[in-house]
N, C-alpha and C positions, 0 to 999 in steps of 0.2 A: 565427274569429270575424271578422265585419265590423266594422271600426271606424271612426271618422271619417275615418281616413287614405286608405281607398277614396273617400270623397266628393271629398278634395281631389285625388286622381289622376283622377276623373271629370272634375271642373270643369277642371283643368289640361289634360285631352286636349281638351276642349270648346274652349278659348280658343285652345291651339294650332291646331286645325283652323280656327278664325278667323283666325290669323294667316297659315298657309298659303294659306287662300281668299282672303286680301285681298292677298297679295304674287302670287297668281295672276292677279289681277283687272286685266287690262290696260286697261279702260274707267275706272278708278277712279283720279282724278287725284293722290290722295292714298295711294294702296295702301301703299307702303313705310312711311308713317307708321303707319298702321292696323295694317300688320302688324307693326312694332316696338313698337307699344303693347300689342295683344293679346300677343304673344309674351311680353313682359315678365312680364304679368299669370300667362301661362302658366307660366312659370318660378317665379314667386313660388308659386304652388299647388304645384308638383311638386317644386321643391328650395328651398323657404323655409328648411326647417330646418337647410339646410346651409349657407345663405347667411352666416349671423350677423347680429348687429344692423347692423353698418356694411354688409353687402351688403345688406341689404334697403331700409337707409336709400338707398343710393344708386341701388337700383331705383326708389324710389318718387321720387326726385329726376328721375329719367329721364323716368318717365311724366308728371310735373309739367312738364318741360321740352317734350316732345312735344305735350302737350295745350295749354300756355301760348302756345307759337310756331305754333299754328294748323296741325300737320301733321296732325292727325285729322280726319278728316271721313267723311261718310254714303256708303257705296256702295249702288248699286243692282242686287243680283245677279240674273240670271234663272232662276226657277224654273218657275212657272206662268202663263201668259199671263193677262189681264184676261178675257177670253172665258171660259177654264174656270173661274177662280174663281167668275163670274157664273152659269155653268151649275152648278156645285156648290152655289153659295149657293142657288139657285131651287130645286135639286132635293131637298135636305137641310134648308135652313131652320135653324133654331136646332140640329138635332142635329148640326151641326158642334161645337157647345161640347160635346158628350159626354166627348171624351178628355181635355178640360180638369179635367172632375171627378174624373177617375181619381185624381188628383194628390192632393188633400186627402181623398177618401175611403179611398185606400191609407194615409195618414200616420194618419189619425183610427182606422179600425177596426183596422189593424196593430198600433198602440200599445195600443188596448185589451185585445186579444188577447195582445199580448206581456206586458203587464202583470196579467191576470186569468185566463188559461188556461194549462194545462200547456205551449203553445207558448213559452211565456218560460224555462222551464227547458231549454229546447235548447241554450241559450248561442249560438244564431247570431250575435247582434248584441250588441255591446257596449251595456249597459244603460245607461250615460248618455248616449247618442246614438242611442237608438230612434227617436225622432220624425225627425230629420234624416236617419237611414240610409233610413227608410220614404220620407220625402219623395223623396229620390233614386231609389228603387227605383219611385215611383209616376210620377216624371217618365219614366223610362227606358220604363215599361209603356205610358204614355201615347203616346211616339212610336212604338213598337212597334204598338200597336193602330191608329193613325193611318195607319201604312205599309200595314198587311195591309187596311184598309178602305178608304180612298182611293187606293190605289199612285200616290202623287205619284214625281217624281223622286228618286232614292237620296239625292242631296245636297239636296234640299230643306229637310231639319231642320236642317242646319248653316248653309246659304245664307240661311234665312229667321232664323235664329237671330243670323247676322251683321250682318244688315241690321237688326234690331232694336238689336242692340248699339251699331252705328254709330251709329245715331239717338240711342240715350241717351249716347254716347259717355262722356267723363270723368265725368260725373255718376252712372254706375254704380257709380264706387269712392267716392261721398262718405260713404255710410254707415259703412263699414270705417275710412276716414280719421278722420273725426269721432270715432267710438269710440275710436280710439286716441289723438284728442287730449284726450279727456276723461281717459283713464287718465294721460296726462302732466300734466295739469293738477292731478290729485289727487296724483300723485307730487311735484311742485313745492311742494305745499302751498297751492295756491289755497282749497281747502275749507276749511283752517284759517284763513286771513286773512278770508273771507267770513263765518266763524263768528264770529270775534271782531267784525266790523261788526255783524253780525246781534244778539249778546247785548249789544252797546250801545244797539240801538234798541227790542229787544224787551222790553217790560215784565216783570219778573219775576213767573213764576206766570201769565202770561196765555198758556192755550195755544191760544186762537182765532189770537192774532195770529203766534203762532209757526208754526202749521199755514198761515195764510194766506201768510206769508213764504216757506215751504217749496213749497207750490204755485204761488204767483206765481214763486218763483224759479226752478223746474224750467220753467214756460212761459219765462220772460225768457232764461235761458241756454239752452235749447232756440232760440230766436229767432236768439241771438246764434253758436251754434255749430252750427245746423242740424241736429241730432241729439238726441233724448232720451237716448240711450246715451251720451252725451258729457258731458251736462249730469247724468247721476244721481250718479255718482262724486263731483262736486263739492258738488250740495246735500245728498248724503247724507252725505258728512264733515262739512259745514258746520251743518247743522240736523237733517237726518234721525236719524241715529244720536245724537250728544250731547244732543239737545234732545228730539225726539220719543219716542223709544225708549229712552233711559238716565234722563232727566231726569224725563218724563211716563209711563213705562213703556207706551208704545203698542205695539201690534201691529206687528211688523217686516214680516210679510206685506203686511197691508193697506197701511201706509205705504210700503212698496216698491213693490207693486203699483200702486197707484192715485196714487201719485207720478210714475209713468211715464205713466200717462194724461193727468196733468196737463201734463208735458211734451209730449205729442203733441200737444196745444192749440196749443203753441207751433209745432209742426212745420207746421200748418195756416196760420199768420199769417207765414211769414218765407221770403224768396226764398232763403235759405241752403240751405234744404230744396229744392236745386237739381231733384233726380231726382224729387221729389213734386209741385213746383208751377211749376218753370219749363220743364222738357222735355215735360210734358203740354201747356201753352201751345202750343210749339214743334211738337210732333207735329200738334196740333189747328189749327196754323197760325191761332191768335187772334191780333188786333190789338194787343190789350191783353197784353204778356206777363205782368203780374201778374192777369190775370184770374182765374186760378185761385185765387188768395190771397183776392182781393176777394170770391168768391163764398163762401168758407168762414169769413170772419171772423163771418158772423153765427151760426154752428154753434159755433166755436170758444169765443167767450166766455161764452156760457151753460153751456157743457159743462165748461168750465173753474171755473166759479162751482160747478157740481155736484160735481165731484171734489173741490173744497176741503172743501164740506160732507160730502162721503162720508167723507174721511178724519177729520174732526173727530168724526163720530158714530159710526163703526164703527170707530176703531182704538184708542179709550180706554173 
């Protein structure tokens, strides 16, 4: 049976390849820092279960040190030349994007087939992680199709992957780090404290104010923590579960799902979500590093209001 462990091995192998290629790139001024950074991430993927809490904590501190002291930088590996890329673009046009569609199509159709056809009875995949496993299979399939179709250099997928990850840098780890921070906050009882404060502010029996505090809190905490996954355990413990679900008998699925969407509205408006808002500005070489955020606020605020109303009218 293919389990989630297989995906961790695949991800670890990829980051290990980035580390090796970085170390071998003598044109890269920060090649050793990059090699150490991606090598540590590879170690966490491949052996994280065996390192223990202390070992993984030390690993994270090493990652923070490498990034914080500026030892990680962007590489520029050679794969195909600019002329070759321009020639492919002129010849193939938008068909170049077809391999990328293999990934979502494989995940979607494969999940449907596994859940609603006899294929699901084969026991090939761990049923809890079918979609993620198929996402990984789709990524490998897309690479294979691209290699057979375009015949790039053998190392092009890894070199281009390294270039992209070097461009994103430490921000690539923010979602995982911030989600972990949310779990720490929940264990520390931050949700209970906020729930006590909210209970003192929300008029008893006023369901709309409770929903508004929950939705706005999801957006606000997401702006502070940079990730809705980090905000969710805090706001769920503070308001979502005790008030909206238990006290007002709301639909847990609606409150949880649309609450996350309210949090994502906060993602659109914060520099803390660096991988979404700051990295694109850097990659696009925008003069205003907050230009992406400013462009999104006009969408985020009305959408937040819509999510608030959806919770109020659909969850009860």
